[in-house]
C-alpha positions as CSV (number, residue, x, y, z in Angstrom):
1,M,-21.0,44.0,127.7
2,K,-20.2,46.8,125.3
3,I,-16.6,47.0,124.1
4,D,-15.2,50.1,122.4
5,I,-12.3,49.3,120.0
6,S,-9.8,51.6,118.2
7,A,-7.1,50.2,116.0
8,S,-4.2,51.8,114.0
9,C,-1.4,50.5,111.7
10,R,1.2,53.0,110.5
11,I,4.4,52.8,108.6
12,G,6.5,54.8,111.0
13,C,9.1,57.4,110.1
14,V,12.0,55.3,108.8
15,R,10.8,52.2,107.0
16,N,9.9,52.2,103.3
17,N,7.1,49.6,103.7
18,N,4.8,48.4,106.4
19,E,5.1,44.8,107.4
20,D,2.6,45.1,110.3
21,M,-1.1,44.4,110.0
22,V,-4.1,44.7,112.3
23,L,-7.3,42.7,112.4
24,V,-10.6,43.8,114.0
25,D,-13.3,41.3,113.4
26,L,-13.9,41.5,109.6
27,W,-11.6,44.5,109.1
28,C,-8.0,43.7,108.3
29,T,-5.6,46.3,107.0
30,R,-2.2,48.1,107.2
31,N,-1.7,51.8,106.9
32,G,-5.1,52.6,108.3
33,Q,-7.2,53.1,111.4
34,V,-10.7,52.2,112.6
35,Q,-13.0,53.0,115.5
36,T,-15.8,50.6,116.3
37,E,-17.7,48.8,119.0
38,T,-19.2,45.4,119.7
39,N,-21.7,44.0,122.2
40,T,-21.2,40.5,123.5
41,D,-25.0,40.1,123.6
42,D,-25.0,40.4,119.8
43,V,-22.1,38.1,118.8
44,D,-21.0,34.6,119.7
45,R,-17.3,35.4,118.8
46,Y,-15.1,38.4,118.2
47,L,-11.4,38.6,117.4
48,I,-8.8,41.4,117.3
49,A,-5.1,40.8,116.5
50,V,-1.8,42.4,115.5
51,A,0.8,40.7,113.3
52,D,4.4,42.0,112.8
53,G,5.9,40.4,109.7
54,M,9.5,39.7,108.9
55,G,11.6,38.2,106.1
56,G,12.7,41.0,103.7
57,H,11.8,41.6,100.1
58,N,8.2,42.3,101.1
59,C,7.9,38.8,102.6
60,G,7.0,40.3,106.0
61,E,4.0,41.9,104.4
62,V,2.9,38.6,102.9
63,A,3.4,36.7,106.2
64,S,1.4,39.1,108.4
65,S,-1.4,39.2,105.8
66,D,-1.5,35.5,105.4
67,V,-1.6,34.8,109.1
68,L,-4.3,37.3,109.9
69,H,-6.6,36.4,107.0
70,N,-6.1,32.7,107.7
71,L,-6.8,33.1,111.4
72,Q,-9.8,35.3,110.6
73,F,-11.3,32.5,108.4
74,F,-10.4,29.8,110.9
75,F,-11.8,31.6,113.9
76,S,-15.1,32.2,112.2
77,D,-15.4,28.5,111.4
78,I,-14.7,27.1,114.9
79,P,-17.7,25.0,116.0
80,V,-19.8,26.5,118.8
81,G,-19.7,24.9,122.2
82,L,-16.0,24.2,122.7
83,D,-14.7,24.3,126.2
84,A,-11.4,26.1,127.1
85,S,-9.3,22.9,126.6
86,S,-10.9,22.2,123.2
87,F,-10.5,25.8,122.1
88,N,-6.8,25.6,122.9
89,E,-6.5,22.4,120.9
90,A,-8.2,24.1,118.0
91,I,-5.8,27.1,118.0
92,Y,-2.8,24.7,118.1
93,E,-4.2,22.8,115.2
94,W,-4.4,26.1,113.3
95,L,-0.9,27.0,114.3
96,S,0.4,23.7,112.9
97,S,-1.6,24.2,109.7
98,I,-0.4,27.8,109.1
99,N,3.2,26.8,109.7
100,H,2.9,24.0,107.1
101,T,1.3,26.5,104.7
102,F,4.4,28.8,105.2
103,V,6.8,25.9,104.6
104,S,4.9,24.9,101.4
105,K,4.8,28.5,100.2
106,G,8.6,28.7,100.7
107,A,9.2,25.5,98.9
108,Y,7.1,26.7,95.9
109,D,8.8,30.2,95.8
110,E,12.2,30.7,97.4
111,R,11.4,34.3,98.1
112,Y,9.0,33.2,100.9
113,S,11.3,30.5,102.4
114,K,12.1,32.5,105.5
115,M,9.1,34.7,105.9
116,G,7.6,34.8,109.3
117,T,5.4,36.9,111.7
118,T,4.5,37.5,115.3
119,L,0.9,37.3,116.4
120,V,-0.9,38.7,119.4
121,A,-4.7,38.3,119.7
122,W,-7.6,38.9,122.0
123,A,-10.7,36.7,121.4
124,Y,-14.2,36.4,122.7
125,Y,-15.6,32.9,122.2
126,G,-18.1,30.8,124.1
127,H,-18.8,33.5,126.7
128,Q,-15.1,33.5,127.5
129,F,-12.2,35.9,126.7
130,Y,-8.7,34.6,125.7
131,W,-5.5,36.2,124.8
132,M,-2.9,34.6,122.6
133,N,0.7,35.4,121.8
134,C,3.5,34.1,119.5
135,G,6.6,36.3,119.3
136,D,7.4,39.7,120.8
137,S,4.3,41.7,120.0
138,R,2.5,42.4,123.2
139,I,-0.9,42.5,125.0
140,Y,-1.3,44.7,128.1
141,H,-4.1,45.0,130.7
142,Y,-4.9,48.5,131.9
143,H,-6.7,48.4,135.2
144,A,-7.1,51.0,138.0
145,N,-4.6,53.3,136.3
146,T,-2.0,50.5,136.2
147,L,-0.6,48.9,133.0
148,T,0.4,45.3,133.2
149,Q,2.0,43.3,130.4
150,L,0.1,40.0,130.1
151,S,2.2,38.3,127.4
152,T,5.8,37.3,127.7
153,D,8.1,38.3,124.9
154,H,9.5,35.3,123.0
155,S,12.8,37.0,122.4
156,L,16.5,36.7,123.2
157,S,16.3,39.4,125.8
158,T,13.7,37.5,127.8
159,L,15.7,34.3,127.4
160,V,18.9,35.8,128.9
161,G,17.1,38.0,131.4
162,D,17.9,41.3,129.8
163,T,15.5,44.1,130.5
164,Q,16.4,45.8,127.2
165,H,14.2,44.6,124.4
166,S,16.0,42.6,121.7
167,N,14.8,42.4,118.2
168,I,16.0,38.8,118.0
169,I,12.9,36.6,118.6
170,T,13.0,33.0,119.7
171,N,9.5,32.0,118.5
172,C,7.3,33.0,115.7
173,I,5.0,31.7,113.0
174,G,7.1,30.7,110.0
175,G,10.5,32.3,109.9
176,G,12.2,28.9,109.8
177,C,11.0,28.3,113.4
178,K,10.5,24.5,113.5
179,N,8.9,24.4,117.0
180,S,6.5,27.3,117.1
181,F,4.2,27.6,120.1
182,I,1.5,30.0,121.1
183,D,0.6,31.1,124.6
184,I,-3.2,30.9,125.2
185,V,-4.7,32.2,128.4
186,C,-8.3,32.5,129.4
187,C,-8.7,36.0,130.9
188,T,-12.4,36.3,131.4
189,D,-12.0,37.1,135.1
190,E,-9.8,40.1,134.2
191,V,-12.4,41.7,131.8
192,M,-14.1,44.3,134.0
193,P,-15.9,47.6,133.2
194,G,-13.4,50.5,132.7
195,D,-10.5,48.2,131.9
196,S,-8.7,48.3,128.6
197,F,-6.6,45.7,126.7
198,L,-3.8,47.0,124.5
199,L,-2.4,44.9,121.7
200,C,0.7,46.3,119.9
201,S,3.8,45.6,117.8
202,D,7.2,46.4,119.2
203,G,7.2,49.5,117.0
204,L,5.1,51.0,119.8
205,T,6.9,49.6,122.9
206,D,10.4,50.3,121.6
207,M,9.5,54.0,121.3
208,L,7.3,54.4,124.3
209,S,7.9,53.2,127.9
210,D,5.1,51.4,129.7
211,S,4.7,54.4,132.0
212,R,4.3,56.7,129.0
213,I,1.7,54.3,127.5
214,A,-0.2,54.3,130.8
215,E,-0.2,58.1,130.8
216,L,-1.7,58.2,127.3
217,L,-4.3,55.6,128.2
218,A,-5.2,57.6,131.3
219,A,-5.7,60.6,129.1
220,G,-8.2,58.7,127.0
221,K,-6.0,58.5,123.9
222,N,-7.0,56.1,121.1
223,A,-4.9,53.6,119.2
224,D,-3.9,56.0,116.4
225,E,-2.9,58.7,118.9
226,L,-0.6,56.1,120.6
227,C,0.9,55.3,117.3
228,Q,1.4,59.0,116.5
229,E,3.2,59.4,119.8
230,A,5.6,56.5,118.8
231,E,6.3,58.3,115.6
232,K,7.0,61.6,117.4
233,A,9.5,59.6,119.6
234,G,11.4,58.5,116.4
235,G,9.1,56.0,114.7
236,F,12.0,53.7,113.9
237,D,9.8,50.7,113.0
238,N,6.2,50.1,111.7
239,V,3.8,50.7,114.6
240,S,0.5,49.1,115.3
241,A,-1.9,49.2,118.2
242,I,-5.4,48.1,119.1
243,I,-7.2,49.2,122.3
244,A,-10.3,47.4,123.5
245,T,-12.1,49.1,126.4
246,V,-14.8,47.4,128.4
247,K,-17.7,49.9,128.9
248,S,-20.4,48.1,130.8
249,Y,-22.1,44.8,131.6
């Protein structure tokens, strides 16, 4: 199938630096945008992801960059032929490894001792599609004019049952989180022509309601246009989005 992809990462209207970062296959950046496409007949794997860093003193920038570049390398090196269970095990091995890397980096340089990041990703591997989430960045499925959040926010608001989003997260990569976990779900059956998958940081969803995002997707807006709308609504945080739209089988 052909998949059209747009991605954008913007600083927003308030922050002085951008701790978000986006990954589209071999392209990894902040403060930029990209429009591309891929065909599953031409590749055996493909990865898109958003990371929202935290930690102060530019450590959030380091955390999001380290995670995405490390995941990019790891994902490209996964052996072919793994089933879903083995793929999950491989991702959890990576999660343990990157957490140990963060701990070691913090021990070597105190500036990095509490740096951390969220991660949300959508991956094609072994003729299957998977989504992954650690933190409160989100992945949505847009199908038949309906927007559905697939991921669960690992945040205080979710823990206490509050519908108002809390910036206090309960799970992340690094950040002093000693028991990080990552949700991994095979979503191949949900990948249908005309559907879109939206990955984004909370800089988008804190500014735009799900209904507003659905309106923008229905109007054919790309990722950068969604981010611009978040900035028009206040842009209180860095804002990142990736839209993957399935065009045909």
